[in-house]
N, C-alpha and C positions, 0 to 999 in steps of 0.2 A: 436575494437571488442574483447571481451574476448573469445578466440578461443574454449575453451572447457567448458565454463560456460553454466549453464542452462538459459532457457528463463523465462521472466517475463510475467505473465498473471494477469488479474484484474477480480474480480468477487465479487458480493455481497455475504456477508457471509451467507445469507439465502438460496442461491442456493446450491443444493446438490453436494457432492464430485463427481468428475469424474476421470477417469484414467489420463486425461491430466494435472490435477491439480499440480502434483508433491507435494512439501511441501506447505501445506496451512498455511499461516501466517496472522493473524489478525493484521492490522495496525491502529486500533482505540485505543484511550486512555480509552474509556468507553466500558463496555460490552454491546453488542447489546440487545435492549429490546426484551423480549418474546422469547429468544433463549436459549435452553439448551446447555450445553457443548457437549453432545453427538451429537445433531443436527448440531452443528457448525463444528464438525469433524476437529478440529484444530491440527496442528502439533506444532505451536508456536504462541505466542502473544507478538509482540514487540511494547509495548506501547510507547517506546522511540523513534520509528520512526513516531509516530503520531504528528500532529500539537499540540502546546501548548494549554492548555485550554483557555488562553486569546485569541489566535489567532483564535481558532475554534469558540469561542462565538462572536468575532468581525465579522467573516465571516458570520455566521448564514445561510449558504447555499444560500446566495444571489448571483445569476448569475452575476449581475452587479459588484460585488466585486471579482469575481473569478480571474481576471488577477492580481490584487494587492495581493490577497490572495496567489496565486502561488509564487509570488516574495518573499513575507515574509516567506512562508513555505520553499522555497529553501534556504533562509538565515539561518533559523533555522536548516535545515539539514546540511548546511556547518559548523554551529557552534557545531554540534553533531557528530563528525567523528566516535565515538565509536559505535553509534546506526546504522549508515550507514555500517560500517565494519561488524556488526552482519548480516545484510541483504545480503551484498555481500558474506560473508562466506557461507551462505546457497545456494546462486546462484552458487558458485564454486563447490558445490556437486551435483547440478541438477536443474530442473525446479522449479520455485516458483510461487505460486499464491498469489497475495496481496488481502486480503479480507477486505471489508469495509461494513459498515451498511447504509450509506447515501442512500436516495431514488433516487437521480439524477445520472444516469450512466455517464453523460457527464461533470458534474461540482462537482467533489469531490476530496479529497486530494490524494486518491490512484492514480488518473490520474497524478497529479503532481509528486508523488513519482516515478511512472513508468517512466515518462519522464525524471526525475532526474537521474535514473539509466541508461536510454538510453543514455544520455549525457555523461555517464562514460563508454559507450561501450557495455552495455548489450543489448541483443535483446529483445524487447517488442512485444508481440503479443496482439493486441486489438481485441476483438471478439473471435470466435472459432479458 
């Protein structure tokens, strides 16, 4: 466990900012449809932490592919230590909310990313 690090939360980017959010980081490669920058209330946009376009298109938000998607996405993260380091640096400063645009709250890349960070000793809070 990273003793003084912030906690990781996950939230749809369309949900309003709350005091518990800490630093709000969009982890999608594409800008969310129909959302203004003001409404997103972002602090950072780390496209490099998002799944590759090829992987995202292959997954297509198909729940049956989620397990394999997670394995492939974790390999992409392993191969991109600079992007993971950016996220970890934010967590060393305080709480971070990973923002995503997908409709499914159980089957999306932000869940995989949060679990990836949990495996590295960061505390993840699912829900409020």
